[in-house]
C-alpha positions in Angstrom: -0.9 -6.0 -15.2 -0.9 -7.5 -11.8 0.5 -5.2 -9.1 0.4 -2.3 -11.6 -0.4 1.2 -10.3 -1.2 4.5 -11.7 1.7 6.9 -12.0 -0.2 9.7 -10.3 -1.3 7.5 -7.5 2.2 6.1 -7.0 3.8 9.5 -6.7 1.2 10.8 -4.3 1.3 7.8 -2.0 5.1 7.9 -1.7 5.6 11.8 -1.4 4.0 14.7 0.3 2.3 15.7 -3.0 -1.4 15.4 -3.5 -2.8 13.6 -6.5 -3.6 16.9 -8.2 0.0 18.0 -7.6 1.4 14.8 -8.8 -0.6 15.2 -12.1 0.7 18.6 -12.5 4.3 17.4 -12.1 3.6 14.7 -14.7 1.9 17.0 -17.3 4.8 19.4 -17.0 7.4 16.8 -18.0 9.0 16.5 -14.5 8.5 12.8 -14.2 10.3 10.0 -16.0 9.7 6.2 -16.1 12.7 4.0 -16.9 14.7 7.1 -18.3 11.8 8.2 -20.5 9.8 11.3 -19.8 6.2 10.4 -19.1 3.3 13.0 -19.4 0.5 10.4 -19.0 -1.2 10.7 -15.6 -2.9 7.4 -15.9 0.2 5.5 -17.1 0.5 2.1 -15.4 3.8 1.4 -13.7 5.2 -1.5 -11.7 6.1 0.0 -8.4 8.8 -2.6 -7.5 10.3 -2.9 -10.9 10.0 0.4 -12.7 12.4 3.3 -12.0 10.4 6.5 -11.5 12.2 9.9 -11.1 10.6 13.0 -10.0 12.8 16.1 -10.9 15.7 13.6 -11.2 15.2 12.0 -7.8 14.1 8.3 -7.6 10.9 7.6 -5.8 11.1 4.5 -3.8 8.1 2.3 -3.1 6.9 1.2 0.2 3.4 -0.4 0.2 2.8 0.2 3.9 4.2 2.2 6.7 4.4 1.4 10.4 5.2 3.4 13.5 5.3 2.7 17.1 4.3 5.7 19.3 4.8 6.4 23.0 1.3 7.6 23.5 0.8 10.4 26.2 -2.2 10.8 28.4 -4.9 13.1 27.2 -4.6 12.1 23.5 -7.3 10.2 21.6 -6.5 6.9 19.8 -8.4 8.1 16.6 -7.5 9.3 13.2 -9.2 12.6 13.6 -11.4 14.5 16.0 -12.6 18.1 15.8 -12.3 19.0 19.5 -9.4 17.0 20.8 -5.8 16.1 20.0 -5.4 12.6 18.3 -2.5 10.4 18.0 -2.0 11.3 14.4 -1.8 14.9 15.4 1.6 14.0 17.0 3.0 12.9 13.8 5.2 15.3 11.6 3.5 16.8 8.7 5.7 14.7 6.3 4.6 11.5 7.9 0.8 12.3 7.7 0.4 11.9 3.9 -1.0 8.4 4.1 -4.3 7.2 5.4 -2.8 6.1 8.8 -4.9 4.8 11.8 -4.2 3.3 15.2 -4.0 -0.4 15.6 -6.7 -0.8 18.2 -7.2 1.7 21.0 -5.7 3.0 24.2 -8.1 5.0 26.3 -7.5 8.7 26.4 -5.6 8.7 29.6 -3.8 5.5 28.9 -0.2 5.7 28.1 2.4 3.5 26.2 2.9 1.5 23.1 0.5 2.2 20.2 1.0 1.2 16.5 0.1 3.3 13.7 -0.2 2.0 10.1 -2.0 2.1 6.8 -1.9 -1.7 6.5 -5.3 -3.1 7.4 -4.6 -6.7 7.2 -1.6 -6.4 9.6 -3.8 -4.4 12.0 -6.5 -7.0 12.0 -4.1 -9.8 12.7 -2.6 -7.9 15.7 -5.9 -7.1 17.4 -8.0 -10.1 16.6 -8.3 -12.4 19.7 -8.0 -15.4 17.5 -4.3 -14.3 16.9 -3.7 -14.8 20.7 -1.2 -11.9 20.7 -0.4 -10.9 24.2 -0.7 -7.1 25.3 1.1 -6.4 28.6 0.2 -3.4 30.8 1.6 -1.8 34.0 -1.3 -0.7 36.3 -1.5 1.4 39.3 -4.4 0.9 41.5 -6.2 2.3 44.6 -5.7 -0.8 46.6 -3.6 -4.0 46.7 -4.1 -7.1 44.4 -5.2 -10.3 46.3 -4.6 -13.8 45.4 -8.4 -14.2 44.8 -8.2 -11.5 42.1 -5.4 -13.3 40.4 -7.3 -16.5 40.3 -10.5 -14.7 39.0 -8.4 -13.0 36.1 -7.0 -16.3 35.2 -10.4 -17.9 35.2 -12.0 -15.1 33.0 -13.9 -12.4 34.7 -17.5 -11.7 34.0 -18.3 -8.1 33.7 -21.4 -6.4 35.3 -23.2 -6.4 31.8 -22.6 -10.0 31.6 -19.6 -9.9 29.1 -17.2 -12.8 29.7 -13.6 -11.8 29.4 -11.0 -14.2 28.2 -8.4 -15.5 30.7 -5.9 -12.7 31.6 -2.6 -12.9 33.6 -2.4 -10.6 36.7 0.7 -10.3 38.7 0.7 -8.3 41.9 3.5 -5.8 42.5 4.4 -3.4 45.5 2.6 -0.1 46.2 -0.7 -1.1 44.7 0.8 -1.8 41.2 0.2 -4.9 39.0 1.1 -6.3 35.6 -1.8 -7.5 33.3 -1.5 -9.6 30.2 -4.4 -9.7 27.8 -5.0 -11.5 24.4 -8.2 -9.3 23.6 -9.2 -5.7 23.9 -12.7 -5.1 25.0 -13.8 -1.6 25.8 -12.2 -0.3 29.0 -11.5 -4.0 29.8 -8.8 -3.7 32.3 -10.7 -1.0 34.2 -13.8 -2.9 34.1 -12.2 -6.1 35.3 -10.7 -4.4 38.3 -13.9 -2.7 38.9 -15.7 -6.1 39.3 -12.9 -6.8 41.9 -13.6 -3.7 43.8 -10.6 -1.7 42.7 -10.1 1.5 40.7 -7.3 2.1 38.1 -5.3 5.3 38.6 -2.8 4.7 35.9 -2.6 2.4 33.0 0.4 1.9 30.7 0.9 -0.6 27.8 4.5 -1.9 27.6 4.4 -4.5 24.9 2.6 -6.1 22.0 3.7 -9.7 21.4 7.4 -9.4 21.9 7.5 -5.7 20.6 8.4 -3.6 23.7 8.1 0.0 24.0 11.8 1.3 23.9 13.0 2.9 27.2 14.6 5.6 25.2 11.5 6.6 23.1 10.3 9.8 24.8 6.5 10.3 25.6 4.8 11.8 22.6 7.5 10.6 20.2 7.5 7.8 17.6 9.7 5.8 15.3 9.3 3.8 12.1 9.0 -0.1 12.5 9.6 -2.3 9.5 7.1 -5.0 8.4 10.0 -7.5 9.1 10.5 -6.3 12.6 6.8 -6.5 13.4 6.4 -10.0 12.0 9.5 -11.2 13.9 8.5 -9.6 17.2 4.7 -9.8 17.2 3.8 -13.0 15.3 6.9 -15.0 16.3 
């Protein structure tokens, strides 16, 4: 059946239970499908059509999950690391049951908006330069931005290793601050572009992806769910 799913896999993907624990619940008669008790761990169900109950409670079905995180400094944009805290370590245990990963990367000491999901296709669309999705950053520098730098960013800076960056928007602000808008995400790109211009980056903060802004009321280190509809309407509009 198209879009069918094994019963034990469905339960594990939508609850905090492991596959083994889900199988135990099924075998012990604690799971029903469309009002009938089902003891077959490999039974096929249609997640968006069949009613699955565990201990009398309905199990909803959400194919993918999405979170927006206010990333703090000092945390790695990675799924796991033996020696350092990662962005997934900031999630509550109940929200870490799925194979989540960060959409793109923010450097360890870069702060701001970071998306977490288990939707690989959505993530690829967001980070692919071909999508042309803007990412906007607030930057604090060790010197002022000049008109020449603004022009060089717009033309596309060539890094010291010969890498050519796509055209980027640079707006000078007061007190050695600036706004940068990119449509790609090369390794340490903003820091390297300013380095070519003779400036060092003291602080870097991502404010938005597409038209999805980091909320002012989302504290550093906290996160909230984002729906697929909200992402599509704000990022891909």
